[in-house]
C-alpha positions as CSV (number, residue, x, y, z in Angstrom):
1,M,-14.8,-4.4,-29.1
2,A,-11.6,-5.7,-27.5
3,Q,-11.7,-8.6,-25.2
4,T,-9.4,-9.0,-22.3
5,Q,-8.0,-12.3,-21.1
6,A,-9.1,-11.8,-17.5
7,V,-12.2,-12.5,-15.4
8,D,-14.2,-9.5,-14.2
9,A,-14.1,-10.7,-10.7
10,V,-12.1,-9.5,-7.7
11,P,-9.7,-11.9,-6.2
12,E,-10.3,-13.2,-2.7
13,K,-9.0,-10.9,0.0
14,Q,-6.0,-12.0,2.0
15,P,-6.3,-9.8,5.1
16,K,-2.6,-9.5,6.0
17,S,-1.5,-8.9,2.4
18,V,-4.3,-6.4,1.9
19,R,-3.1,-4.4,5.0
20,V,0.5,-4.4,3.6
21,V,-0.8,-3.2,0.2
22,L,-3.0,-0.5,1.8
23,L,0.0,0.8,3.7
24,A,2.0,1.0,0.5
25,L,-0.9,2.7,-1.2
26,M,-1.0,5.3,1.6
27,I,2.7,6.0,1.2
28,T,2.1,6.4,-2.6
29,M,-0.8,8.8,-2.0
30,M,1.3,10.8,0.4
31,L,4.0,11.1,-2.3
32,A,1.5,12.3,-4.8
33,M,0.0,14.9,-2.5
34,L,3.0,16.0,-0.6
35,D,5.3,16.9,-3.5
36,N,3.8,20.2,-4.6
37,M,3.3,21.3,-1.0
38,I,7.0,20.7,-0.2
39,I,8.3,22.3,-3.4
40,G,6.2,25.4,-2.8
41,T,8.1,26.1,0.4
42,A,11.5,25.4,-1.2
43,M,11.0,27.5,-4.3
44,P,12.7,30.7,-3.0
45,T,15.8,28.8,-2.2
46,I,15.7,27.0,-5.6
47,V,15.4,30.3,-7.5
48,G,18.3,31.7,-5.4
49,E,20.6,28.9,-6.5
50,L,19.4,28.1,-10.1
51,G,18.2,31.6,-11.1
52,G,15.5,31.8,-13.8
53,L,12.9,33.7,-11.7
54,E,11.0,34.6,-14.9
55,H,10.3,30.8,-15.4
56,L,9.4,30.1,-11.8
57,S,5.7,29.4,-12.4
58,W,6.6,26.7,-14.9
59,V,8.1,24.5,-12.2
60,V,4.5,24.0,-10.9
61,T,2.7,24.4,-14.3
62,A,4.8,21.7,-16.0
63,Y,4.0,19.2,-13.2
64,T,0.3,20.1,-13.1
65,L,0.0,19.9,-16.9
66,A,1.7,16.5,-17.1
67,T,-0.3,15.1,-14.2
68,A,-3.7,16.3,-15.6
69,A,-3.0,15.1,-19.2
70,S,-1.7,11.7,-18.2
71,T,-4.4,10.9,-15.6
72,P,-7.0,9.4,-17.9
73,L,-4.4,7.5,-19.9
74,W,-3.1,5.7,-16.8
75,G,-6.6,4.6,-15.8
76,K,-7.4,3.2,-19.3
77,I,-4.1,1.4,-19.7
78,G,-4.6,-0.2,-16.3
79,D,-8.0,-1.4,-17.4
80,M,-6.5,-2.9,-20.6
81,Y,-3.2,-4.4,-19.4
82,G,-3.5,-5.0,-15.7
83,R,-3.4,-2.6,-12.7
84,K,-0.3,-3.9,-10.9
85,G,2.3,-3.5,-13.6
86,V,0.9,-0.1,-14.8
87,F,0.8,1.2,-11.2
88,M,4.4,0.1,-10.6
89,S,5.5,1.8,-13.8
90,S,3.9,5.1,-12.7
91,I,5.8,4.9,-9.4
92,V,9.1,4.2,-11.2
93,L,8.5,7.1,-13.5
94,F,7.7,9.4,-10.6
95,L,10.9,8.3,-8.8
96,I,13.0,8.9,-11.9
97,G,11.5,12.4,-12.2
98,S,12.2,13.0,-8.6
99,A,15.8,11.9,-8.8
100,L,16.4,14.0,-12.0
101,S,14.7,17.1,-10.4
102,G,17.0,16.8,-7.5
103,M,20.1,16.8,-9.8
104,A,18.9,19.7,-12.0
105,Q,21.6,22.3,-12.7
106,D,19.4,25.0,-14.1
107,M,15.7,26.1,-14.2
108,G,15.2,24.6,-17.7
109,Q,16.3,21.2,-16.6
110,L,14.2,21.4,-13.4
111,I,11.0,22.3,-15.4
112,G,11.6,19.4,-17.8
113,F,12.3,16.9,-15.0
114,R,9.2,18.1,-13.1
115,A,7.2,17.3,-16.2
116,V,8.6,13.7,-16.1
117,Q,7.7,13.6,-12.4
118,G,4.2,14.8,-13.2
119,L,3.7,12.1,-15.8
120,G,4.3,9.5,-13.1
121,A,2.2,11.4,-10.6
122,G,-0.8,11.1,-13.0
123,G,-0.8,7.4,-12.4
124,L,-0.3,7.5,-8.6
125,M,-3.7,8.6,-7.3
126,V,-5.6,6.9,-10.1
127,G,-3.7,3.6,-9.3
128,V,-4.3,3.9,-5.6
129,M,-8.1,4.4,-6.0
130,A,-8.5,1.8,-8.8
131,I,-6.5,-0.8,-6.8
132,I,-8.7,-0.2,-3.8
133,G,-11.7,-0.7,-6.1
134,D,-10.2,-4.0,-7.3
135,L,-9.3,-5.3,-3.8
136,I,-12.1,-4.1,-1.6
137,P,-15.8,-4.8,-2.0
138,P,-17.9,-1.6,-2.7
139,R,-19.5,-1.6,0.8
140,E,-16.0,-1.7,2.4
141,R,-14.4,0.9,0.2
142,G,-15.7,3.9,2.1
143,K,-13.6,3.1,5.1
144,Y,-10.3,2.8,3.2
145,Q,-11.0,5.7,0.8
146,G,-11.7,7.8,3.9
147,M,-8.3,6.9,5.2
148,M,-6.8,8.1,1.9
149,A,-8.7,11.4,2.3
150,G,-7.1,11.6,5.7
151,V,-3.6,11.2,4.1
152,M,-4.5,14.0,1.6
153,A,-5.4,16.3,4.5
154,L,-2.3,15.5,6.4
155,A,-0.1,16.1,3.4
156,M,-1.8,19.5,2.9
157,I,-1.2,20.4,6.5
158,G,2.3,19.0,6.9
159,G,3.7,19.7,3.4
160,P,4.9,23.3,4.0
161,L,6.3,22.3,7.4
162,V,8.2,19.4,6.0
163,G,9.4,21.4,3.0
164,G,10.7,24.2,5.2
165,T,12.5,21.8,7.5
166,I,14.1,19.8,4.7
167,T,15.2,22.9,2.8
168,D,16.7,24.5,5.9
169,H,18.6,21.5,7.2
170,W,19.4,19.3,4.1
171,G,19.0,21.6,1.2
172,W,16.3,22.0,-1.5
173,R,17.5,19.0,-3.5
174,W,16.3,16.7,-0.7
175,A,12.8,18.0,-1.2
176,F,12.9,15.7,-4.3
177,Y,15.3,13.0,-3.0
178,I,13.0,12.3,0.0
179,N,10.6,10.7,-2.4
180,L,13.1,7.9,-3.3
181,P,13.3,5.8,-0.1
182,L,9.5,6.1,0.5
183,G,8.7,5.2,-3.1
184,I,11.1,2.2,-3.1
185,V,9.4,0.9,0.0
186,A,6.0,1.2,-1.6
187,L,7.3,-0.4,-4.8
188,L,8.8,-3.4,-3.1
189,A,5.7,-4.0,-1.0
190,I,3.4,-3.8,-4.0
191,S,5.6,-6.0,-6.0
192,A,5.8,-8.7,-3.4
193,V,2.3,-8.7,-2.0
194,L,-0.3,-7.3,-4.4
195,Q,-2.1,-10.0,-6.4
196,L,-4.5,-9.0,-9.1
197,P,-5.8,-10.8,-12.3
198,K,-3.5,-10.4,-15.2
199,K,-5.0,-8.8,-18.4
200,R,-3.9,-8.6,-21.9
201,A,-6.0,-6.5,-24.3
202,Q,-6.1,-7.5,-27.9
203,A,-7.0,-4.0,-29.0
204,R,-4.4,-1.2,-29.3
205,I,-4.3,1.9,-27.2
206,D,-6.5,4.6,-28.7
207,Y,-3.6,6.9,-29.6
208,P,-5.7,9.5,-31.6
209,G,-8.1,9.8,-28.7
210,A,-5.3,10.1,-26.2
211,A,-3.7,12.8,-28.3
212,L,-6.9,14.8,-28.7
213,L,-7.6,14.5,-24.9
214,T,-4.1,15.6,-24.0
215,V,-4.3,18.6,-26.3
216,G,-7.7,19.6,-24.8
217,I,-6.6,19.2,-21.2
218,T,-3.4,21.0,-21.8
219,A,-5.2,24.0,-23.4
220,I,-7.7,24.1,-20.5
221,V,-4.9,24.1,-17.8
222,L,-2.9,26.7,-19.7
223,V,-6.0,29.0,-20.0
224,T,-6.7,28.8,-16.3
225,T,-3.1,29.2,-15.4
226,W,-2.2,32.1,-17.7
227,G,-5.5,33.9,-17.9
228,G,-5.4,37.1,-16.0
229,T,-1.8,36.7,-15.0
230,E,0.6,36.0,-17.9
231,Y,-1.9,37.2,-20.4
232,A,-5.2,39.2,-20.3
233,W,-8.3,37.1,-20.5
234,T,-9.2,38.7,-23.8
235,S,-5.7,38.4,-25.3
236,A,-5.0,36.6,-28.6
237,R,-3.0,33.9,-26.9
238,I,-5.8,33.0,-24.5
239,M,-8.4,33.1,-27.3
240,E,-6.2,30.8,-29.3
241,L,-5.9,28.3,-26.4
242,I,-9.6,28.3,-25.9
243,G,-10.2,27.6,-29.6
244,I,-7.7,24.8,-29.6
245,G,-9.1,23.3,-26.4
246,V,-12.7,23.4,-27.6
247,A,-11.8,22.0,-31.0
248,A,-9.7,19.2,-29.4
249,L,-12.4,18.2,-26.9
250,V,-15.1,18.2,-29.6
251,G,-12.9,16.1,-31.8
252,F,-12.2,13.8,-28.8
253,V,-15.9,13.2,-28.1
254,F,-16.6,12.4,-31.7
255,W,-13.6,10.0,-32.0
256,Q,-14.6,8.1,-28.8
257,T,-17.8,7.0,-30.6
258,K,-15.7,5.4,-33.3
259,A,-12.7,4.0,-31.3
260,A,-12.5,0.2,-30.8
261,E,-11.1,0.7,-27.2
262,P,-11.8,4.4,-26.3
263,V,-9.7,6.2,-23.7
264,L,-12.8,7.5,-22.0
265,P,-15.8,5.2,-22.9
266,L,-18.8,7.6,-23.2
267,H,-21.2,4.9,-22.0
268,I,-20.1,5.4,-18.4
269,F,-21.7,8.8,-18.5
270,R,-25.1,7.1,-19.2
271,S,-25.0,6.3,-15.5
272,R,-26.9,9.1,-13.7
273,N,-24.8,8.7,-10.5
274,F,-21.4,8.7,-12.4
275,T,-22.3,11.9,-14.2
276,L,-23.6,13.6,-11.0
277,M,-20.5,12.6,-9.1
278,S,-18.3,14.0,-11.8
279,V,-20.1,17.3,-11.4
280,I,-19.8,17.2,-7.6
281,G,-16.1,16.2,-7.8
282,F,-15.4,19.1,-10.2
283,I,-17.1,21.6,-7.8
284,T,-15.3,20.1,-4.7
285,G,-12.0,20.7,-6.5
286,F,-13.1,24.2,-7.4
287,V,-13.9,25.1,-3.9
288,M,-11.1,23.3,-2.0
289,F,-8.2,24.7,-3.9
290,G,-9.7,28.2,-4.1
291,A,-10.1,28.1,-0.3
292,T,-6.6,26.8,0.3
293,L,-5.3,29.7,-1.9
294,F,-7.2,32.6,-0.3
295,L,-7.6,31.6,3.3
296,P,-3.8,31.9,4.1
297,L,-3.6,35.1,2.2
298,Y,-6.5,36.6,4.2
299,Q,-5.1,35.4,7.5
300,Q,-1.6,36.7,6.7
301,S,-2.6,40.1,5.2
302,V,-5.7,40.9,7.4
303,Q,-5.3,39.0,10.6
304,G,-1.5,39.3,10.8
305,A,-0.7,35.6,11.0
306,S,2.8,34.4,10.3
307,A,3.5,32.8,6.9
308,T,6.2,30.5,8.3
309,N,3.8,27.7,9.3
310,S,1.3,28.4,6.5
311,G,0.0,24.9,6.5
312,L,-1.2,25.3,10.1
313,L,-3.4,28.2,9.1
314,L,-5.7,25.7,7.3
315,L,-5.8,23.3,10.3
316,P,-9.5,23.9,11.2
317,M,-10.6,23.2,7.6
318,L,-8.3,20.3,6.9
319,G,-8.7,18.8,10.4
320,A,-12.5,18.8,10.0
321,M,-12.2,17.3,6.6
322,L,-10.0,14.5,7.9
323,V,-12.3,13.6,10.7
324,T,-15.4,13.7,8.6
325,S,-13.9,11.6,5.8
326,M,-13.0,8.9,8.3
327,V,-16.5,9.0,9.9
328,A,-18.3,9.0,6.5
329,G,-16.3,6.1,5.3
330,R,-17.0,4.1,8.5
331,V,-20.7,4.8,8.5
332,T,-20.9,3.9,4.8
333,T,-19.2,0.6,5.4
334,N,-21.4,-0.2,8.4
335,S,-24.7,0.8,6.8
336,G,-24.1,0.4,3.1
337,R,-25.9,3.7,2.5
338,Y,-24.4,7.0,1.3
339,Y,-27.1,9.3,-0.1
340,V,-27.0,11.5,3.0
341,F,-23.4,12.4,2.7
342,P,-23.4,14.2,-0.7
343,V,-26.5,16.2,0.3
344,V,-25.3,17.1,3.8
345,G,-21.8,17.8,2.5
346,S,-23.1,20.1,-0.2
347,V,-25.3,22.0,2.3
348,L,-22.4,22.5,4.7
349,M,-20.1,23.6,1.9
350,V,-22.6,26.2,0.8
351,I,-23.1,27.5,4.4
352,G,-19.4,27.5,5.2
353,L,-18.4,29.4,2.0
354,Y,-21.2,32.0,2.7
355,L,-19.9,32.4,6.2
356,L,-16.3,32.9,4.9
357,S,-17.7,35.5,2.6
358,T,-18.8,37.6,5.6
359,M,-15.3,37.9,7.0
360,D,-13.9,41.5,7.2
361,T,-11.0,43.3,8.8
362,G,-12.5,42.8,12.3
363,T,-13.1,39.0,12.1
364,S,-11.2,37.1,14.8
365,R,-9.1,34.1,14.2
366,L,-11.5,32.0,16.3
367,T,-14.5,33.0,14.2
368,S,-12.7,32.4,10.9
369,G,-11.5,29.0,12.2
370,V,-15.1,28.0,12.9
371,F,-16.2,29.1,9.4
372,M,-13.3,27.1,7.9
373,A,-14.3,24.0,10.0
374,V,-17.8,24.2,8.5
375,V,-16.3,24.1,5.0
376,G,-14.0,21.3,6.0
377,L,-17.0,19.2,7.3
378,G,-18.7,19.6,4.0
379,M,-15.7,18.7,1.9
380,G,-15.0,15.7,4.2
381,C,-18.5,14.3,3.3
382,L,-17.8,14.7,-0.4
383,M,-14.1,14.0,-1.0
384,Q,-14.1,10.2,-1.1
385,I,-17.9,9.5,-1.4
386,T,-17.7,10.9,-4.9
387,M,-15.0,8.4,-5.8
388,L,-16.9,5.6,-4.1
389,V,-20.2,6.2,-5.9
390,A,-18.4,6.7,-9.2
391,Q,-16.7,3.3,-8.9
392,N,-20.0,1.7,-7.8
393,S,-21.6,3.1,-10.9
394,V,-19.5,1.2,-13.5
395,E,-18.5,-2.4,-14.2
396,M,-15.2,-3.8,-12.9
397,K,-13.7,-3.6,-16.4
398,D,-14.1,0.2,-16.3
399,M,-12.8,0.7,-12.7
400,G,-9.6,2.4,-13.9
401,V,-11.5,4.7,-16.2
402,A,-14.0,5.6,-13.5
403,S,-11.1,6.4,-11.0
404,S,-9.1,8.4,-13.5
405,S,-12.2,10.4,-14.6
406,S,-13.1,11.3,-11.0
407,T,-9.6,12.4,-10.4
408,L,-9.4,14.4,-13.6
409,F,-12.7,16.3,-13.0
410,R,-11.4,17.2,-9.5
411,T,-8.1,18.4,-11.0
412,L,-9.8,20.5,-13.7
413,G,-12.2,21.9,-11.0
414,S,-9.2,23.0,-9.0
415,S,-7.7,24.7,-12.0
416,F,-10.9,26.6,-12.8
417,G,-11.4,27.4,-9.1
418,V,-8.0,29.0,-8.7
419,A,-8.3,30.9,-12.0
420,I,-11.8,32.2,-11.7
421,M,-11.8,33.0,-8.0
422,G,-8.3,34.4,-8.4
423,A,-9.4,36.7,-11.3
424,L,-12.3,38.0,-9.2
425,F,-10.1,38.5,-6.2
426,N,-7.5,40.4,-8.1
427,N,-10.0,42.7,-9.8
428,R,-11.7,43.5,-6.5
429,V,-8.4,44.2,-4.7
430,Q,-7.2,46.5,-7.4
431,D,-10.5,48.4,-7.5
432,V,-10.6,48.9,-3.8
433,M,-6.9,50.0,-3.7
434,A,-7.5,52.5,-6.4
435,E,-10.6,53.8,-4.6
436,R,-9.0,54.0,-1.2
437,A,-5.4,54.8,-1.8
438,G,-5.5,56.5,-5.2
439,A,-2.4,56.4,-7.4
440,L,-0.3,54.9,-4.7
441,G,-2.8,52.0,-4.3
442,S,-2.8,51.4,-8.1
443,K,1.0,51.4,-8.1
444,V,1.2,49.0,-5.2
445,T,-1.0,46.3,-6.9
446,E,-0.1,46.9,-10.5
447,Q,2.3,43.9,-10.5
448,S,0.3,41.6,-8.3
449,A,-2.7,41.9,-6.1
450,Q,-1.1,39.4,-3.6
451,L,1.6,41.0,-1.6
452,D,4.0,39.1,0.6
453,A,4.7,40.0,4.3
454,A,7.9,41.9,3.5
455,S,6.1,44.1,0.8
456,L,3.2,44.7,3.1
457,A,5.4,45.8,6.0
458,K,7.0,48.5,3.7
459,L,3.8,50.2,2.9
460,P,2.7,53.4,4.6
461,E,0.1,52.9,7.3
462,A,-2.8,54.3,5.2
463,A,-1.8,52.1,2.2
464,R,-1.5,49.1,4.5
465,E,-5.0,49.6,5.9
466,A,-6.4,50.1,2.4
467,Y,-4.8,46.9,1.3
468,Q,-6.2,45.0,4.3
469,Q,-9.6,46.3,3.4
470,A,-9.0,45.4,-0.3
471,V,-8.0,41.8,0.6
472,S,-11.1,41.5,2.8
473,T,-13.3,42.7,0.0
474,G,-11.6,40.4,-2.5
475,T,-12.0,37.3,-0.3
476,H,-15.7,38.2,0.2
477,S,-16.3,38.2,-3.5
478,A,-14.3,35.0,-4.1
479,F,-16.0,33.0,-1.3
480,L,-19.4,34.3,-2.3
481,L,-18.8,33.0,-5.8
482,G,-17.7,29.7,-4.3
483,A,-21.0,29.5,-2.3
484,V,-23.0,30.1,-5.5
485,V,-21.0,27.5,-7.4
486,A,-21.5,25.0,-4.5
487,V,-25.2,25.3,-4.9
488,V,-24.8,23.4,-8.2
489,A,-23.2,20.5,-6.2
490,L,-26.2,20.5,-3.9
491,V,-28.6,20.3,-6.8
492,A,-26.6,17.4,-8.2
493,A,-26.5,15.6,-4.9
494,V,-30.3,15.8,-4.5
495,F,-30.7,13.8,-7.7
496,V,-28.3,11.0,-6.8
497,K,-30.0,7.6,-6.8
498,E,-28.8,5.4,-3.9
499,V,-27.7,2.1,-5.5
500,P,-26.9,-0.3,-2.7
501,L,-23.3,-1.0,-2.0
502,K,-22.6,-4.7,-2.1
503,G,-19.9,-6.8,-0.5
504,A,-19.9,-5.9,3.2
505,G,-20.2,-9.3,4.6
506,P,-19.4,-10.7,8.0
507,K,-16.6,-12.9,6.5
508,E,-13.4,-11.0,5.9
509,D,-12.2,-13.4,3.3
510,A,-15.4,-13.4,1.2
511,P,-14.7,-12.5,-2.5
512,A,-16.0,-9.2,-3.6
513,P,-18.9,-9.2,-6.0
514,K,-18.8,-7.6,-9.4
515,A,-19.7,-3.9,-9.1
516,P,-23.4,-3.4,-10.0
517,V,-24.4,-1.5,-13.1
518,A,-26.0,1.7,-11.9
519,E,-29.2,3.1,-13.0
520,T,-28.9,5.1,-16.2
521,V,-30.3,8.5,-16.8
C-alpha cells in the first residue's frame, strides 16, 4: 500500500484564520450550489441569443455529468496529494469554465465550457466538507456543516431571483461572470490563510479505476436523464447504457480489490455507519430534488402561483431545512450525540411526503406550506448529519474519500429521484388527461406532461381543469412513492450505532484528535 509523507493528525486550530477559511468555504459552497439555479432562470434568454433549442438540455446535463463523474476523483486526489492545492485547483478550473461559458458564441461551445465548469464544481463541495473535516474536531463539525446546509438552502431559494435579476439588468453572460470575483476572493483567502499538512503519495493515481467509475457514473446519469424523455425506458439506447453502466461498475468493484491506491477503498464500507449514511444520503437526494421539481409545478399549475419568483415557492421547505440544520449542528456540537437526528429526520420526511401526497385541486397554499415545512424539518435533520457521521466513521487518511462518496451518493440519489418520480408523474398526467379530456387531452400532453404558464392559459376551460386534476394526481403518485422510499431511510437510521464524536473541548485551540474507527458491520 502507498505511504504518504504526512502525519494523520489535524493541525492546531487558529481561531481567526479558521473563521477566514470558513468564510471562504461558504463562498465556495455558494458558488457550487448557486450556479445551476441561476442558469435555469437565464436559459430562455440564452437560447434566444445562441439558438440551439434542441440541445438545451445538454447545458445542464454536461455540467451534471462532469460534476458527478469527477466528485470521487477530487476526494481521492486530495487524500493522496494534500487538500489545499487540490481544492484550489478545483476553484481555478471552475472559474475558467465560468469565464469561458460567459464568452460562448454558440450552444456547442456553451455545452463544452459547462462541462469544464462541472469538472471544477465536482471538487468544490467535496473540498469544502473535507477541509472542514481536516480543520474541525468531529464534535465541532456539526455546527459548521449546519452552516453549510444553510448556505445550500439560501442558494436554492435565492438562485432563481438572482438569476432573473442578473439576466434582466446585466445580460445572461453575467450569470457566469458573477462567479469570478467571488471565486477569486475565496481563492486568495484560502491561499493566504489555510494551513494543512502537506502530503506526497508514492503510489500513482488509480487510472483504470477512475476510468471505470467515470464510465459507470456517466451511464447512470444518462439513463436517469434520458429515460422517459429523450428515449423510451425500453429503447435500445437506454438498454445499452444500462448494460455499459452495470459492466463498468462491476469491473470497478473488482479492480478496487486489486489496486494499490484505490479510488474508492472498499474497506470504508465495512463500517456499518458509513454504509447506512450512504443509503440515507442517497434517499435524501432522491426526495429533496424530486420535491423541488414537483412542488413549484403543482403550485403554478394547480394553485395558480406565479412562476416569476419560483424560488420563493419552496420557502417553507427550504426555510425549515435551514433552521433545523443549524439547530441540529448546534445540538450535536454541545452534546456530542447525533443518533436522534437521523431517526427523527426520517420519520418527519416520511410523514411530510405522505402529507404532500394528499394534496388535491382544493388544497390551500397555507396547507401545502405546512406540509412542505414538515418535509423541510426532516431533511434539515439529515442533510449534514449524514456527512458528519460518514466522516466520523473513517480514519483521517480517508477523509476526502468519505466526503466525496457522501456527495456522490446524494448526487446519484437526486438523479434517480428526478427520473423515477418524473416518469411516474408523466404517466399519471397523461393517463388522467386522456381519461378526462379525450383526444384533446392526449394531444395537449403528447410532447410534455409539464406545461408552462403560457401554454396552460391557452387551453380551453375544460382542458385546463382536466390538466389541473391530472397534475394533482401526478404529484400524489410521485410524493407517495417518495414516502415509501423514505421508509428505507428510516430503517437504515434505526440501525445506526452512535459512536461518540470526539474533540469538543473547552479549549478552542486544542488540536483535533484522529477520527475514531467506527464499528464494522
